C-alpha positions as CSV (number, residue, x, y, z in Angstrom):
1,M,117.7,90.4,94.2
2,E,118.5,88.1,91.2
3,T,122.0,89.3,90.2
4,D,122.2,86.8,87.3
5,S,119.6,88.9,85.4
6,F,121.8,92.1,85.7
7,T,124.3,93.4,83.2
8,F,126.7,95.2,85.4
9,L,129.0,98.2,84.6
10,S,132.4,97.4,83.3
11,P,135.3,96.9,85.7
12,Q,136.8,100.2,84.5
13,D,133.5,102.0,85.4
14,L,133.3,100.4,88.7
15,S,136.9,101.2,89.6
16,A,136.2,104.9,88.9
17,L,133.5,105.0,91.5
18,D,133.8,105.1,95.3
19,F,130.9,103.3,97.0
20,S,132.2,103.6,100.5
21,W,129.3,105.9,101.2
22,F,126.8,103.1,100.5
23,L,127.9,101.4,103.7
24,E,127.2,104.6,105.6
25,M,123.6,104.6,104.2
26,E,123.0,101.1,105.6
27,N,123.9,102.4,109.0
28,G,121.4,105.2,108.7
29,F,123.7,108.1,107.8
30,N,124.8,108.6,111.4
31,G,127.9,110.5,110.3
32,D,128.2,114.1,109.1
33,S,126.8,113.3,105.6
34,K,124.5,116.0,104.4
35,K,121.3,115.5,102.3
36,M,121.4,117.3,99.0
37,S,118.7,119.2,97.3
38,R,117.4,118.2,93.8
39,K,119.3,120.9,92.1
40,D,122.5,120.1,94.0
41,T,122.2,116.4,93.2
42,A,121.7,117.0,89.5
43,E,124.7,119.4,89.3
44,S,126.8,117.0,91.2
45,L,126.1,114.4,88.5
46,V,127.7,116.7,86.0
47,N,130.7,117.4,88.3
48,G,133.1,114.5,88.0
49,E,134.6,114.8,91.5
50,D,131.3,115.2,93.4
51,L,129.6,112.5,91.3
52,K,131.1,109.6,93.2
53,N,131.2,111.2,96.6
54,N,127.9,113.0,96.9
55,G,125.9,112.7,93.7
56,F,124.7,109.2,94.4
57,K,123.8,109.7,98.0
58,D,120.5,111.4,97.7
59,I,119.6,109.2,94.7
60,F,120.3,105.9,96.6
61,S,118.6,107.2,99.8
62,S,115.4,107.1,97.8
63,L,116.4,103.7,96.4
64,L,116.5,102.3,99.9
65,L,112.8,103.1,100.4
66,L,111.8,100.8,97.5
67,D,111.0,97.1,97.8
68,E,113.2,94.6,96.1
69,G,111.3,94.5,92.8
70,E,111.3,98.2,92.5
71,Q,115.0,98.4,93.3
72,Y,115.7,96.0,90.5
73,Q,113.7,98.1,88.0
74,W,115.5,101.3,89.1
75,L,119.0,99.9,89.1
76,T,118.6,98.4,85.6
77,G,117.7,101.8,84.2
78,F,120.5,103.4,86.3
79,E,123.1,101.2,84.8
80,A,121.9,101.9,81.3
81,F,121.9,105.6,82.0
82,F,125.7,105.7,82.8
83,Q,126.5,103.5,79.9
84,A,125.2,106.2,77.6
85,D,127.8,108.5,76.0
86,N,125.7,111.6,76.5
87,Y,124.7,111.1,80.1
88,K,126.0,114.5,81.1
89,E,123.6,116.2,78.6
90,K,120.8,114.1,80.1
91,V,121.7,115.3,83.5
92,E,121.3,118.8,82.3
93,E,117.8,117.9,81.2
94,I,117.2,116.4,84.6
95,N,118.3,119.7,86.2
96,A,115.8,121.6,84.1
97,T,113.1,119.2,84.9
98,Y,113.8,119.6,88.6
99,R,113.4,123.3,88.4
100,C,110.0,123.0,86.8
101,S,108.9,120.3,89.2
102,E,110.0,122.4,92.2
103,M,107.9,125.4,91.0
104,E,104.8,123.3,90.4
105,D,105.0,121.1,93.5
106,S,106.5,123.5,96.1
107,G,103.7,122.7,98.5
108,N,104.3,118.9,98.6
109,S,106.2,117.2,101.4
110,R,109.9,116.4,101.4
111,K,109.2,112.8,101.1
112,N,107.1,113.2,97.9
113,K,109.8,115.5,96.5
114,R,112.4,112.8,97.1
115,A,110.2,110.2,95.4
116,R,109.7,112.4,92.3
117,K,113.5,113.0,92.2
118,S,114.1,109.3,91.9
119,G,111.4,109.0,89.3
120,S,112.8,111.9,87.3
121,V,116.3,110.3,87.1
122,A,114.7,107.0,86.1
123,A,112.5,108.6,83.5
124,S,115.5,110.3,81.8
125,S,117.6,107.2,81.6
126,S,114.8,104.8,80.4
127,G,113.5,107.4,78.0
128,N,116.8,107.7,76.2
129,A,116.2,106.0,72.8
130,G,119.9,105.9,72.2
131,V,120.9,103.8,75.2
132,P,122.4,100.6,73.9
133,E,121.1,97.4,75.2
134,P,123.5,95.2,77.4
135,G,125.6,92.9,75.3
136,G,126.4,95.4,72.7
137,S,123.3,95.0,70.6
138,S,122.9,97.6,67.9
139,G,119.9,99.7,67.1
140,H,117.7,102.1,69.1
141,Q,115.3,100.6,71.6
142,R,113.5,102.2,74.5
143,R,114.1,100.3,77.7
144,L,111.2,99.8,80.2
145,W,112.0,99.1,83.8
146,V,109.7,96.2,84.5
147,K,110.9,93.2,86.4
148,S,110.2,90.0,84.4
149,R,107.3,88.2,86.2
150,S,105.2,85.3,84.9
151,K,101.6,86.2,84.0
152,D,100.9,82.7,82.6
153,W,98.1,81.9,85.2
154,W,96.2,85.1,84.5
155,D,96.7,84.9,80.7
156,K,95.3,81.4,80.8
157,C,92.3,82.5,82.9
158,N,91.7,85.5,80.6
159,H,91.7,83.4,77.5
160,P,88.3,83.0,75.7
161,D,88.6,79.2,75.8
162,F,89.2,79.0,79.5
163,P,86.4,76.8,81.0
164,D,83.7,78.9,82.7
165,E,83.5,76.4,85.6
166,E,87.2,76.9,86.5
167,F,86.9,80.6,86.1
168,K,83.9,80.7,88.5
169,R,85.9,78.5,91.0
170,A,88.7,81.1,91.0
171,F,86.7,84.3,91.0
172,R,83.3,83.2,92.6
173,M,81.4,84.4,89.5
174,S,80.8,83.5,85.9
175,K,82.6,85.1,83.0
176,S,79.5,87.0,82.0
177,T,79.2,88.6,85.5
178,F,82.9,89.4,85.5
179,N,82.6,91.1,82.1
180,L,79.7,93.1,83.3
181,I,81.6,94.4,86.3
182,C,84.6,95.3,84.1
183,E,82.5,97.2,81.7
184,E,80.8,99.3,84.4
185,L,84.1,100.0,86.2
186,E,86.2,100.7,83.1
187,P,85.8,104.5,83.1
188,A,86.8,104.7,86.8
189,V,89.8,102.3,86.9
190,M,91.3,102.5,83.4
191,K,94.7,104.1,83.1
192,K,96.6,105.4,80.1
193,N,99.8,104.1,78.7
194,T,103.0,106.1,79.3
195,M,106.2,106.4,77.5
196,L,107.9,104.2,80.0
197,R,105.4,101.3,80.2
198,D,101.9,100.1,79.2
199,A,99.2,100.5,81.8
200,I,97.7,97.4,83.5
201,P,94.5,96.4,81.6
202,V,91.2,97.0,83.2
203,R,90.3,93.3,83.3
204,Q,93.6,92.4,85.1
205,R,93.0,95.3,87.6
206,V,89.5,94.0,88.4
207,A,90.7,90.4,88.5
208,V,93.4,91.2,91.0
209,C,90.9,92.7,93.4
210,I,88.2,90.1,93.0
211,W,90.6,87.2,93.4
212,R,92.1,88.7,96.5
213,L,88.6,89.2,98.0
214,A,87.5,85.7,96.9
215,T,90.5,83.7,98.2
216,G,91.8,85.9,101.1
217,E,95.3,84.9,100.0
218,P,98.2,87.1,101.1
219,L,99.5,89.7,98.7
220,R,102.6,87.8,97.9
221,M,100.4,85.0,96.4
222,V,98.4,87.6,94.5
223,S,101.7,88.9,93.1
224,K,102.8,85.5,91.9
225,R,99.4,84.8,90.3
226,F,99.2,88.0,88.3
227,G,102.8,88.8,87.7
228,L,102.7,92.1,89.4
229,G,104.6,93.7,92.3
230,I,103.2,93.2,95.9
231,S,102.8,96.9,96.4
232,T,101.1,97.2,93.0
233,C,98.6,94.5,93.9
234,H,97.8,96.2,97.2
235,K,97.2,99.5,95.4
236,L,95.0,97.8,92.8
237,V,92.8,96.2,95.4
238,L,92.1,99.5,97.2
239,E,91.5,101.3,93.9
240,V,89.1,98.8,92.5
241,C,87.2,98.5,95.9
242,T,86.9,102.3,95.9
243,A,85.6,102.3,92.4
244,I,83.0,99.6,93.3
245,K,81.8,101.7,96.2
246,T,81.6,104.8,94.1
247,V,80.2,103.5,90.8
248,L,78.4,100.3,91.6
249,M,77.0,100.8,95.2
250,P,74.5,103.5,94.1
251,K,73.1,101.1,91.5
252,Y,73.2,97.7,93.4
253,L,73.0,98.5,97.1
254,Q,70.3,101.1,98.0
255,W,67.2,101.2,100.2
256,P,64.2,100.2,98.0
257,D,61.9,102.8,96.6
258,E,58.1,102.6,97.2
259,N,57.4,100.1,94.4
260,K,60.3,97.8,95.2
261,M,59.4,97.9,98.9
262,K,55.9,96.8,98.1
263,Q,57.3,93.9,96.2
264,I,59.5,92.9,99.2
265,K,56.6,93.1,101.6
266,D,54.5,90.9,99.4
267,E,57.2,88.3,99.1
268,F,57.7,88.0,102.9
269,E,54.0,88.0,103.6
270,S,53.3,85.2,101.0
271,T,55.8,82.9,102.8
272,T,55.3,83.9,106.5
273,G,51.9,85.6,106.7
274,I,53.5,88.6,108.6
275,P,52.5,91.8,106.8
276,N,54.7,94.9,106.1
277,V,58.1,93.1,106.5
278,G,60.7,95.1,104.6
279,G,63.8,93.2,105.4
280,S,65.8,90.9,107.7
281,I,68.6,92.5,109.8
282,Y,71.7,90.7,111.0
283,T,75.1,91.8,112.5
284,T,78.3,89.8,112.0
285,H,81.9,90.3,113.1
286,I,85.0,90.6,110.8
287,P,88.3,89.7,112.4
288,I,91.1,92.3,112.4
289,I,94.6,92.7,113.5
290,A,94.9,94.4,116.9
291,P,94.7,98.1,116.3
292,K,97.4,100.5,117.7
293,T,94.8,102.7,119.3
294,S,91.6,102.0,121.2
295,V,92.5,98.3,121.5
296,T,89.9,97.5,124.1
297,S,87.1,98.9,121.9
298,Y,87.8,96.3,119.3
299,F,88.3,93.4,121.7
300,N,85.8,90.6,121.0
301,K,85.1,88.8,124.2
302,K,82.8,86.1,122.9
303,H,85.2,85.1,120.1
304,T,88.1,85.2,122.5
305,E,86.3,82.8,124.9
306,R,85.3,80.4,122.1
307,N,88.7,80.3,120.2
308,Q,90.9,80.5,123.4
309,K,92.8,83.2,121.5
310,T,92.7,86.9,121.8
311,S,90.4,88.2,119.1
312,Y,89.6,91.7,117.7
313,S,86.9,92.6,115.2
314,I,84.8,95.2,113.6
315,T,81.1,94.8,113.0
316,L,79.1,94.6,109.7
317,Q,75.3,95.2,110.1
318,G,73.2,94.5,107.1
319,V,69.5,94.5,106.1
320,V,68.6,92.0,103.3
321,D,65.5,91.5,101.1
322,K,63.7,88.1,100.6
323,N,66.4,87.1,98.0
324,G,69.3,87.8,100.4
325,A,70.5,90.9,98.7
326,F,71.7,93.8,100.9
327,T,69.5,96.9,101.0
328,D,71.4,98.7,103.8
329,V,74.8,98.2,105.4
330,C,76.6,99.7,108.4
331,I,80.3,98.9,108.6
332,G,83.2,99.6,111.0
333,W,81.9,99.9,114.5
334,P,84.2,98.2,117.1
335,G,83.7,94.5,117.9
336,S,83.1,95.1,121.6
337,M,79.7,96.7,120.8
338,T,76.5,94.6,120.9
339,D,74.0,94.3,118.1
340,D,71.6,96.8,119.6
341,Q,74.4,99.3,120.2
342,V,75.6,99.0,116.6
343,L,72.0,99.5,115.4
344,E,71.6,102.6,117.6
345,Q,74.7,104.2,116.1
346,S,73.9,103.4,112.5
347,A,72.6,105.8,109.9
348,F,69.8,103.3,109.3
349,H,68.5,104.0,112.8
350,Q,68.7,107.7,112.3
351,R,66.6,107.5,109.1
352,A,64.0,105.4,111.0
353,K,63.8,108.0,113.7
354,T,62.9,110.6,111.1
355,G,60.0,108.5,109.9
356,Q,61.5,107.1,106.7
357,L,60.5,103.5,107.7
358,K,56.8,104.2,108.1
359,D,54.7,101.0,107.9
360,V,57.8,98.9,107.5
361,W,59.0,96.1,109.9
362,V,62.6,95.0,109.9
363,V,62.9,91.6,111.5
364,G,65.9,90.9,113.8
365,G,67.0,88.3,116.3
366,K,67.0,88.4,120.1
367,G,70.0,90.7,120.1
368,Y,67.8,93.6,119.0
369,P,65.2,95.4,121.0
370,L,61.5,95.5,120.1
371,M,60.8,98.9,118.5
372,D,58.2,100.6,116.4
373,W,60.0,99.4,113.3
374,V,62.0,96.4,114.6
375,L,60.2,93.1,115.1
376,V,61.9,90.5,117.2
377,P,60.9,87.1,118.7
378,Y,59.5,86.6,122.2
379,T,62.4,85.7,124.6
380,H,60.7,85.1,128.0
381,Q,59.8,81.7,129.4
382,N,56.5,79.8,129.2
383,L,55.4,81.1,125.8
384,T,51.8,80.6,124.7
385,W,50.9,78.8,121.5
386,A,50.4,82.0,119.7
387,Q,53.8,83.2,120.7
388,H,55.5,80.0,119.7
389,A,53.8,80.2,116.3
390,F,54.9,83.8,115.9
391,N,58.5,82.9,116.8
392,E,58.6,80.2,114.2
393,K,57.7,82.7,111.5
394,I,60.2,85.2,112.8
395,W,62.9,82.6,112.7
396,E,62.2,81.9,109.1
397,I,62.8,85.6,108.3
398,E,65.8,85.7,110.5
399,K,67.2,82.8,108.6
400,V,67.0,84.8,105.3
401,G,69.4,87.4,106.8
402,K,71.7,84.9,108.4
403,E,72.0,82.8,105.2
404,A,72.8,85.9,103.3
405,F,75.8,86.6,105.6
406,L,76.8,82.9,105.3
407,R,77.0,83.3,101.5
408,L,78.8,86.7,101.9
409,K,81.5,85.2,104.0
410,G,81.6,82.0,102.1
411,R,82.0,83.7,98.7
412,W,84.5,86.3,99.9
413,A,87.0,84.4,102.0
414,C,88.9,87.5,103.0
415,L,86.1,88.2,105.5
416,Q,86.9,84.9,107.3
417,K,90.3,85.9,108.6
418,R,92.4,88.9,109.4
419,I,93.4,90.6,106.2
420,E,96.4,92.8,105.3
421,V,94.3,96.0,105.2
422,K,94.6,99.0,107.5
423,L,91.6,99.6,109.8
424,Q,90.6,102.8,108.1
425,E,90.6,101.1,104.7
426,L,88.4,98.1,105.8
427,P,85.0,99.8,105.3
428,V,85.8,100.3,101.6
429,V,86.8,96.7,101.2
430,L,83.8,95.3,103.1
431,G,81.5,97.6,101.2
432,A,82.9,96.3,98.0
433,C,82.3,92.7,99.1
434,C,78.6,93.5,99.9
435,V,78.1,95.1,96.5
436,L,79.7,92.2,94.7
437,H,77.5,89.8,96.8
438,N,74.4,91.7,95.5
439,I,75.5,91.5,91.9
440,C,76.1,87.7,92.3
441,E,72.7,87.3,94.0
442,L,70.8,89.3,91.4
443,R,72.5,87.3,88.6
444,N,71.7,84.0,90.4
445,E,75.4,83.0,90.8
446,E,75.2,79.7,92.7
447,M,77.9,79.0,95.3
448,E,80.0,75.8,95.3
449,A,79.2,73.4,98.2
450,E,82.7,73.6,99.5
451,L,82.5,77.3,100.0
452,K,79.9,77.1,102.8
453,F,80.9,78.8,105.9
454,E,79.5,78.6,109.5
455,L,78.7,81.8,111.4
456,F,79.6,82.2,115.1
457,D,78.1,85.5,116.1
458,D,76.8,85.5,119.6
459,E,73.5,87.3,120.2
460,V,73.3,89.2,123.5
461,V,69.8,90.1,124.7
462,P,69.8,93.9,125.4
463,E,69.1,95.2,128.8
464,N,66.2,97.2,127.5
465,S,64.6,94.7,125.1
466,L,61.3,96.7,124.9
467,K,61.5,100.2,123.5
468,S,57.8,100.8,122.7
469,M,54.6,99.5,124.3
470,A,52.8,100.2,121.0
471,S,55.2,97.8,119.2
472,A,54.5,95.1,121.9
473,Q,50.8,95.4,121.3
474,A,51.4,95.2,117.5
475,R,53.5,92.0,118.0
476,D,50.7,90.4,120.1
477,R,48.1,91.2,117.4
478,I,50.3,89.6,114.7
479,A,50.8,86.5,116.9
480,H,47.1,86.0,117.4
481,Y,46.4,86.6,113.7
482,L,48.9,83.9,112.7
483,L,47.5,81.4,115.1
484,H,43.8,81.9,114.3
485,H,44.4,81.9,110.6
486,G,46.4,78.7,110.7
487,L,49.6,80.4,109.6
488,G,51.7,79.4,112.7
489,G,52.9,76.2,111.2
490,G,53.8,74.7,114.6
491,T,52.0,71.3,114.8
492,G,53.7,70.4,118.0
493,F,51.8,73.1,120.0
494,M,48.2,71.8,119.4
């Protein structure tokens, strides 16, 4: 805590207070100290004797729960509160506020009540228009408890004259795309100004989230970049990701309708010759911190063997169209599961079982089984010319899916390493990354060469790689069609 930025109470005020109880709080209140209710605390502030012995205890117990920056903000207002001549009258107002708050929020937990108590005391002191500023300055000025942090970097990026190339390097998208996202999210993320402070602008809220996803930098670096508290930055990331999932996902990440699906089929067939291909499916792993429960379920054996370091992960399965935009995602299954196991547990598989993928092939790699709606390459030895030709075309479609995930992880570096997000919050963050990826792909946002990322996802051939004899016959017919119509493309097999 930077004490040189404080204006402390006068020596006379300090001598009148007994802070011996503060040492007891640092040891966890192991003595006979008794927690006080809101009402008792407010009344003790009016009582001169109890003020220094008990009145501060419950207030400062809440103070200990705050981080350093929040403590600074609280103490600054606290000091100004007791410099005011009419602080006893203000305490009476606090007492009345407590009574109303207890009636409205009687169902809340004790922890939330304590937090509101601290906030109520702070609100009364900062809201006092008659509190003199330190240094004896005259006049009436409302005092906001905001720790002074530099926002120069963000102010520079947000300036209209800031070069678009540098903006794109920082946020992985052009200014026009960023502006579009801000406009669409504004109703969901905008907050109103309060009497105590101005709300963080929508553009800054969105920028905090996107920069965090794009760079994968720790929250302390995000805090320095944007001049906000660490806890505030973490909260903003989750809020904006939730808004992206709620507002933008229905618009930018949905399974195609009939007309759009016909267009996707035509695009795949024009380049590969294989009819009725509606997408390319791929599954990648996202590294995570070892969870506290079900650790073995998230243990990633292949990554551990490759990196010589214990690795844990969750899976991200996605289906993409010819342009590499996601049309379906399945997020959050443990990293110990194979590709076919993730597919079987996904909602996408359930929709296919109910007939919603009629006359549609989804092309996957050797880690998936051959099914009525999943088309995979031949994996046995001694392939025929027709089978070789078929595999080449299948690999072209596979490549579309794999390169989409390459761009996803390259553009959003938070997916390349373990991030400071709880396991239950990861699906929201990963879903937001997929939506932002789609927006960038649809708006032709090119990636910088230095952002390219290599995937290391091991494909395991499932034990039962053939789920349907009808699909095996259909695959053979496609292979012969490609060969006899000169669409195989494999000159080395003739």
